[in-house]
N, C-alpha and C positions, 0 to 999 in steps of 0.2 A: 321609884328606880326601880327597873326589872332587874331582875337573875337569871343568869343562864337553868334552866334545870336538867338537861341532858348533851351530854357531846360523845356523839362517836365517829370514829375516821377508819377511812376503807381507802387503803391505797394500790396502788397498779402503774407498774411500768410503760406497757405499750397497748396505746389505744381504748385501754381502759379509762375509764373515769375514776380519779383519786378525788374522792368528797367527804366533805366533813358537815355535818347536819347539827344544827342549834336549834333551840326551841325556848322560846322562851314566851312569857305569859304577858299579855297586853289584851287589852279592849277589842282590837279586830281580830279576825280568824280569817281572813280571806287576802292578806298581802302576804307574796312570796317575793325575799328581794335574791339573785343569783347572780353570784359573782365569778366570774370564770379565769383565771391567772394562766395565759396558754406560752409555755416555751417550746422555739422549733430553732433548729440552726439554718431552716432557712426563712424569707419574708411568710409572715402569716397571711397578710393578704390576698399572696399570689394561691395561697393551699386554701382557700376559705371559696368551697364549690358554690354556694348556695347563694342567694341572701340572706341577710339575717334578717332575725324574727321583729316583730314589731318591737316596739317600745328596750332596745335594747341602746346603750353607749358604748364608747368605742374610746377607750382611755392608754394614751400611748404612753408606755414604759422606758427608762434608759435600757439601751443592748448593752450587752458585755462584750468585753474583746479581752481575749488573753492568747499571748503572745509566746512562744514556745523556741528555745535554742539547743540544738541536739548537734553533737559529732555526728561529720559525713564518715564513711566508710574509710578507716584507715591507709586503703588503697588507691583511695584519690590527693588525699594530702594530709598528714597527720594533723594540720591546724585548720582543716576546713570545718565548716562550721553550715549549719542548714537552719532555716528558719520558715518558722509555719505559724497561723493563729486559729484560733475558734473562737467564731462570733456568736452569742446568742439573742437570738430578739424575745422580747417579752411584749406582752400586750393583756389589757383586761377587757374584758366584755363584761357590763352592768346591766342585767334582765329584769326588768320588773313584770313580773307574773303573776296571774290567777291559779290558784291553789290545783283546780282541776286541769290548769293546764302545764303542768309542773313537767310529769312526764313524756308529754309532745316536747319540750324545750330539750330532756336531757338525750331522746332518739335523734334530736337537730343534730347535736353536740356529736353523737358516737356516728354519724353519717358523714361527717366532716374528712374523718382517716387522714390527719394532717403529719404527712411522714415524719416521724421524730420527733413528734411533739410527745409533749406532759403535758397534763391538765391539772390545775389543784380549782376545786368549786366549792366556793364560801354558801351553805345555804343561810339566809336569817328571814327566820319564820314569826310572823305576828300570828299566834293560832293558839285556840285551847284546844284542839285535838293532844289525843295521848299517844303514847308512843307506837303502840298496836296497829292504831289508826293511820298513823304516819310512816310507817314499815308498810301498809300494803297503797300508799300510793306510789312509794316509790320506788319500791322494788319490784320488779316484773315477776307474773303468777307463777307459781311453780319455784319461785326460789325463795331461800334463805337468809336472811345473817349467819355468816360462819363464824367460830370463835376463834381466837387467837392464836392456838396450836392448830388450828385449819388452816388460817392463815398462810402460817410458817410452810405445811404444805405445800399449800399453792404455790409457793414462791416457790419451791422448789420444782415444781414439775411444769410451771411458766418456763423457768429454767430451762429443764429439759428438754423441751420441745421446742425452745428457741436456737437452743442449739441442735437440735437435730434438722430442725428449718434450713438453717445456716453450712452444717456442716456434713449433715446426709446422716445415715447410717452405716455400720462396719458393713465390709463386701459380705464380710462371712452370712451377715445376717438376713440381705439381700440372696445371695444365693439361694440360702436355706430356703427364703420365704417363693422363689420362683418355682424349687426343685420340690416342693411344699406341692403346689398346684399342679404342676406338670402331672406328678404321682397319684394325683388325689381326682384328676379330672376322666382318664382313661376310662378306670376302673368305676367309675361313679360312687366311691366309698369316702365319704367322707367325715366319716366319725362322728363328733358331736357337733360339730360346723354345720349349721342348719343348711338341707339338703335345696331348698330354693333357691337361699341365697347362690349357693354353689352352680347351680343351672346357669348363674347369671355368667357366672367364670367365663360360660364357654366364648362367651363373645366379646373377651377380653384379648387384641390380639398380641400374644406371646411375644410373636418375631421381631415385633415393631418394638416392644416394652424388652426385650433382652440386647438388642439394637441400641436402645437410647441409654441403659444401661451402661452400655460397653462405650460408649462413645462420651458419656456425661457423667459416669460415676453413678454413686447411690444418691447423691443430690439429687436426680433426677426425677424420683419417686417421691421423696418427699417435701421438699421447699413450698412449692405451691400449694398441695393438698393443707399443711401443717398453718404457715401461713391464714392463706385464705378461711378455712373453714374455723382456724381454732385460737390462734395469735389472733388476728384481726376481726373476730367474728363479734359484731357488736350485741348479739343477742345471745351472748356464752352466759348460761347461769351459773352461779356456784349454790350446788344443793347441798345439806347436809343430813343424813337420817338417821335418826337415831330413835331405835323400836323402844318402845316402853310394853313391856311385858304386861305389867300390871292393869293399864288402860287396855291392853287388847283382853284382858280375863274381865275387869269391869261391864268391856263393851259384851262380852259373851251372856253374863250374869242378865245382865239389863234385858235382852232379845229374848233369853228365857222366862224372863219376871212378864214383861210383855204382852209374853203368846198367852202365857198363864193367865195374867188379869185378864185379856181379851175373851179369854176359851171361856172363865170364871163370869162373865156378864152375860153370855149367849144362855136361853133358856133350851131346854130338849128340844125343843120346837124347831129352835134357828140352827140347832143341831144338825139334826135331821132335814132342814132344805138344803144344809151345805152340802151333804153329801149327797141327796140328791142333784143337784147343781153342778156337782167335780160327777157326779158319775156320767149326765148328757155331757160335757166339754171334754168327755175320754177323746186323746186322739186319732185312736186307731180303734173304730167299733168293727164287728166282727165283717161287716161287710166290705169296710176299705178293707180290709186285710186277705179277703175274698179274692178283691179284686187287683192288690198290688200285684206284681211280678214276682216269682219265688225261682231257687234252682232250686234243680231236681236232681235225683241220685244219677240221670245222663247226664247232667256236668261234673261227676266227680271221675276223677280217676279210681279205677280199681287197684291200682299197683300204686304204692307209695313213690315219691320222687326219690329217682336216684340217680346217684352222683358218681362218675365214675371213677373207679378208685383199683389201686395198682400197686400192691404190697410190695417192694423189692428190699434192696439188703444194700450198703453200700460203708466197706469198714467192719463190717460187724456190728451194724446198727442196720434195722427198720427204716424204712424209708416209705413216706405214704405220696403217691403223686395221683392226682387232681387233673386230669386234661380239662381246662374251659377254657374258653374265649374270655381273658382277661385283657385285652388291646394291651399287651405289652408291657404288662404290672406283673411282678412275681409276689407271691404270699406267701410267705412262710413261718412255719408253725413249729417251735424245740420244746419238746416238754421235757423234762427232768426229774424222774422218780423222788419223792421223798418218802415215799411209806416206813422206810428204816431210819429216817430222821429221829433222836432221844425226842420225849414227848416236850421235855420241859423248855426244846427249842425252837417248839413250834410259834408261841407268840412274837416270836424274834423274826417270823418270814416274812411278813408283809414289809417290816420295817428293812429287813435285808434286800428287799425286792426294791423300794423306795433307795437303796442309798446307790445299789448298781448304776443308776441313771442319774442321781442327784448330787451326788458327791464331786464327781470327777475323777481323772487318773492321776496317774504317777505324774505326768505331764498336763495332761488339761484340767482347765477348773469346769465346773460344772454349766457354766454357760456357753464356753468352749467346745466343750463335747456336744452339748444340746445343740448346739450350731453347725456342727460335722456332719450329727446325727440327719438335720434338718436338709443340709445341702447333697448330701448321699442319697437319702434314703427317705422313704416318704413318711418313715416316723418306728420307733421301737418302743413295744411297752413290756412290762415283765409282771405277774403276778401271780398269787396261788389258785390254784383249782382243787377242789376236792368232790367228788360223787361217790355214794356207792357203786358196785358193782351187781352186774343184772345177775339173780340167781344167786347169789352169793353174798355172805356177810362182810367179804375184805370189801375193804376202800380203796377208791382208785383216789391218789393224791400227787400233782405234781405242781411244780414251778413252771410257768408255762413264759415262753419269750415271744412274743408276734410280732413280726413286722414285713414293712413290703416297701418294692422299691423297681425301678423300670430295670426291663433286663439290660439294659446295657453299665447299670451299675450295682448287677449281681457279687462281683465282685468285692466293690467296697460295701457290701451291706455285713457279707459275713466276716470280715475283716474288723468291721466294726462291732460285731455281736460278740467275736473274740475278747475284742478291747473293754469291750464295757465287763463280760463276765468275770474276764482273769486280771483285770488290771485297776479295777474299780477302787477309789481310795475308799479304804473301811475302817483309817481313820478320823475320820473328821467328823471331830465331837460337837462342833458347832451346827453343822446343817444336820448331822443326826437328831441333835436335839429337837429341832425345828420338825421333823418330822414327826415326832412323837407327840407334842404339842398341837400340828397339825390331825394328825388321827386321833387325837381325844376329841377335841374341837368336832371334830366331822361324826364320832360316834354318837358325841354329848346331843348334838342337834339333831340325827339320826333318833334317838331315841324319844325325843320331843315332837319331831314331825311326820314320821316313819316308824312307831315303835312297834308294827304289827312285821316287820322283816326281822328283827331282833326277839321276839318273841317267837318267831318259827325258828329260827335259828337256837334257838333256847330248848326247844321242842324236839327238835332232831338230835341233840347232844344227847340228851336223856333217851333215845330212841335207838341208837345205832352210832355204831365206832366211826362213820364215816361223818356223821354230824358232829361229834365230839370234835372231828377235828376241826374240823370247818370254822366252828363257833370258840375255838382257840383264839383263831385267826382275826375274827370278824362280826366277834359276837358282844354279849356282856361280858365274858370271862376276858377278851381280849382289850377290853374297857378298863377294868380292873387291874391289867397287869399295866396299864400305862400310865393308871394314874399312880400304883406303886413304882415303876422304872422311872417317870420326872423326876423324881426328889431324888433319884440315886446315880444320877447320868455323869456325876460332876466326882463324886465320891468313887463309883465301881466302874469307871469306863473304860479303862483297861482288860478288864475281866468281860463287860458288854464287848470290846471290839473284838477279843478274842473269840468269843462263840460266834459273832459274824463271821469271823474266817474258819470256823468249823463247820458253821453251815456251808460255805463255799467248797470247800474241800469236801463234804459229804456230800454235795448235789451234783457238780460239776465231774461228772465222768462218762463214758458210753455206755457203762450197766444203767439199764434201767432208761435209756434215750433211747427220744425217737422224733423224727424230725417228718413234719407235714409241710407239701408244697403242693400248692393249686395255679396253675399259669397254664398258657396254651405249649402243644408239642416241642416246639424250638428251642424256648424257654428253657422250661424242664430239662432238654438235652442241657442244655449250659449249665443249667443250675449244677447238675451233678456232681461236675469236678468242684466246683466251689465248697460245695458240701463236702466232698472228700475231704479238700483240705482242712477246712474244720474242724470236721471229725479225728483227725489226726492231729491237733493239738490239744484234743481231752485226753486225759488220761485213762488209762483202760480200767483202773480199779477204783472203786470208792473208799474213802476212810470213814466211812461211815462202821459202825459195828452194826450186828444186827440188831434191831429193836421191833417187837412185836407185841402190840398193845389193843385190847379190846375195851379200852375205857369208855366208860360210861357218864353221864352227871348223874346225881341219883334222882328217881321217881317223884320226889315229894313235889309239890305242888307252889310256885311260885310266885311273889309279888313282888314287881319293883315299884318301889315309890319314887316318883318323879312330880314337881312343881307343876301341875296343868287341871283342865275340868273336864278332859276328854280320856278316855282309857284306849288301850290296844287289849283285845282281849282273845288268847288261841286257847285251843285245847284240841289234842291230839294222840294217836294211839297208833301202834305198827300191827297192821292186819293182817299180813302174812303170818306173825305169830299164834295168831287164830287159827290158823289153817287154811284161810284162802288162797284159793290159785289163780295167778291175774287172766282175766278176762279183758278183751277190748271193750267191752261195754260198763268198762269202771272209769273209762276217761270220757264217754257222755253223760252217764250218773254223776260225775261228780262236777259237771257243769253245770248242769242241769237244775242242780242244788243250790251253787251260787244264783243262777240267774235267774229263779226264782222263790225257791225259800228262803234263803237266806236273803236275797231282794228285799222279799218283802216284808220280812221279821226284823231284820236287822237293820236294813236302812230307811225302808219309807215308814214302818211302823216304829221302831226303835230310835230314828235318828241320829244313826251312826250316817259315816260318808262311804263305808262300805263293807261287805262280807262276803268272806271267801271260803271256798272248799278247794282243796289244793292236794292231789294224790301223787305221792313220789311212787312212780312204777318199781324205779331200781330198789329202793329202800324197805318198802310196803308202806312208810308212813301217810298215814289219812289226814288231814290239819282241818281245823276251823280255824278262822282269823277275822276280825275285825277291825277297823279302822276308824280312828276319832270317833271311838263309840262313847255318847250320853252315861250308856248302863256298864255294868257290869255282871252281877246276877242275875239279870233278867236275860242280857244274851248269851250264859249257862246253859238257862232253862232252855232256850233256844235251840242251841248246838243238840242239848240231849233230847228234844223231841224230833228230831229229825228221822231217825227208826221211824217212828210213828207217821209220821209225814209220807215216806216210801212205801209204806205198808199200807196204808189207804189211797194211796194215787193210783187215780183213773183216766188212763190216756188214750186217746185217738190217732188215729196213723199219721196225721197232718201234724200231732204236737211231738213224735215221736222223731219225726223225719227231721223238723226241723231242728232238734238236738242235737241228731246225729249231725246234720251238716254243719251247725255252729260248732261239734268238738271238732270236725275234719279240717274246716278252717281255719283252727289254730295250729293243724299237724303240717297243712300245706300253704303255710303263709308262706311271702315272696320275699325271697332272696337273691342276694349280689352273690358272686364268683366265689369271693373273697369268705364269707360265710355258709356258702354251701360246703367247701373245702372244710371248714373247720367243725363245722358238724358233724361233716359222715367223719373225722378227724375223733372228736368226742365220743361218739356212738364207737368207737373202735375200740376205745380207751374204755369204756362202759363194761365192752363185749355184748354189744346190742346187734347181732346178726341180720342179715337183710331177709332170712326164713321169719324170723321170729316177725320184726316189722311186717309183712305179707301177713303171717295171720293175723295180729292184732287188730290190723287195719277191714280185712274180712267180719272179724267178729263185729268191731266199731256200726259196720254197715249192715250188719242182719241183728241189732238190738232190739228187744223187744221187750211189751211192757211189762213180763214175768220176771225180765232183768232186775229191773225196779224194784218188784218186791224182795226176789231172794238179798236185793242189797243190804236191804234193809236189815238183814238178820249182821252183817258184817259192820254197819254202821252202830250197832249196839257195843260192840265190845269199845266206842270211844264214850257212848254213856258209863258201861260199866267200870271200864280200867284205863280208861284215859286219862293224861295227864293235863296239868291246867298250869300257863302262864300268863300273867298278866303285866302291862306294863300300866301303871292306873297312878290316879289319886291316891292322896293320903285316906280322905274323909271315905270315898267308895269300897278301899280293902277293908275300913276300920267296920265299915255298915255288913259289909259279906261277911267278915270273921264273927261277926255278934249273931248272925245270923243262923250260918254255917258251922258252927262250935267250930274257930278256930281251921277255914279251909285253909289258908295260904301260910306259907312263912314269906314274913316281910320280911324286903332287904332294902334300904334306900339307893339309890341309883343314882340320884344328883341332888 
């Protein structure tokens, strides 16, 4: 007598297969019996579109009939009754099939698409296959069995989709979506949406679509697509992705081991031959490079790209206007100065910005608020911005409100901004707690996947005040703050809420406020009146007390330990403090260092994913960074040897021209109208005049080989006075500290 080894059940309610698989041991491993129970309101024979597969038997089962009696409307007669019945037809299909034909029979069943039918399929196997092989037969490629918890989630998702298919979206959501398309297409600013797909939307007949929505309601948009492509899609897979960090680490170790093993098996002659063949297989030999077309200085504009800027005044607030063709779209940027904010409140600023748009107002929840924003505008974003000021140690720190709307919706746009800034509910504890959790998870992922960004922020925080302010709101210090506040939200919520209100009171005022507008002349003229009304609603004075701070982190070398097998290594120094005066050639040299010296030694020889040289011309911080680097100490040695590389560098005219063209290309990158206006606004905030831009451009174009050698002495500042920050593995940090006598102050980040 055989006994069942495994049973597992998958259920669905509409069009999906409800299957129960039962495996039994037997001598034969080739026979499979599939029994299909079909229940439907209509006759099943009429709904079978194809002929039955071979070796299929039909077994008629009794139909069930349910009678119902209900009261009619009392307006007809108080004793009036109405009767109706519900009949359910049942039928059993029994298929004898071979194991390799099983998937074909399942596909046939899915293609039937019997309206309102429910399926229950019972598989009886006589096989010796194990569970994994059986799953490969039954389940389509790319799909997996899902856990019971995931099944519950899927049922909720399918129920929500079914509701949308039959009831449609909320009218507010439809209006928001259509307006988002309207406001994005004219200016071609699609944000994070793929630009190629956005171009496809130009072919959408928007007038026809709007007329259809007005006539049929929101259901006109959702029913056909959701039913056809999701609910009734026979190829819809269920996939559960479960990352395994240990296996990923093991994979990296195996790859490294196999490479070392292969190299160990090769003789010196083999290695020399490999090097010779590699040299012969160069993609771009000198002859090919000379024959390839190149840009020349004739293709470069002698003057930097200028954006028309008019600085005016509306109700005592400076307003910058950029008259550009934007196809009837108004782009507006509003900056509120936060340099006078108390230092202890800085880590709360990013959470305050999220709360403005993510907690709703007194009369709208956050979903309704964002639907209204989507319906009337092309989007509103709020975030902190910090930079050094050109030629000064004073920081530039603002909260930016960026938004856009069609010209016809200008008044609605500024009314919504006022509503968001002044009426946002800062007492929503549940939403605030979610913002904290999301921000913490994002930074922890960034430590693992892009630790060089946080290492660079930490270096800037050690070398200038603007970097310290930014690091409090986006760096490792901010992560430590999030970890601390996450456990205190319940106990100290009243104090946190009061601090958020204090930030709002300190920032929202005409004092320190700047407005930036980008659009055509007609739209700009119309917007002035709306901007005036908006500014009139702001208080004239700020609630903030004067707060001056030149805080910086200590200059000790730091290593932040994370569970990884790759490192992110940074070393930097402020070269302005060594007496260096900014020249345009620094742009060319720093980029050349990245593309040659660091590329060859950090990426090609060192095995890292990338190596960078970054020069912040406003703060004077020159930094070296590596990305996903298997080395630590070796990388630091490469950084320290950069000055020797520059001092011994011999360059011909073609190499210098190529380096100049590459650097100028970064400055002259293509920008859409809104980006042009915003970039000009940032230059105004940072105190970069057009005359200085012109002078630096002329210095770039006149860069000589002697400039590289002179810059070698500047780079020595990093070797001698540089600060090091590494986001690295425990093993590499321990090895470095043993070899360099406690080079790092070690801290655990994750």
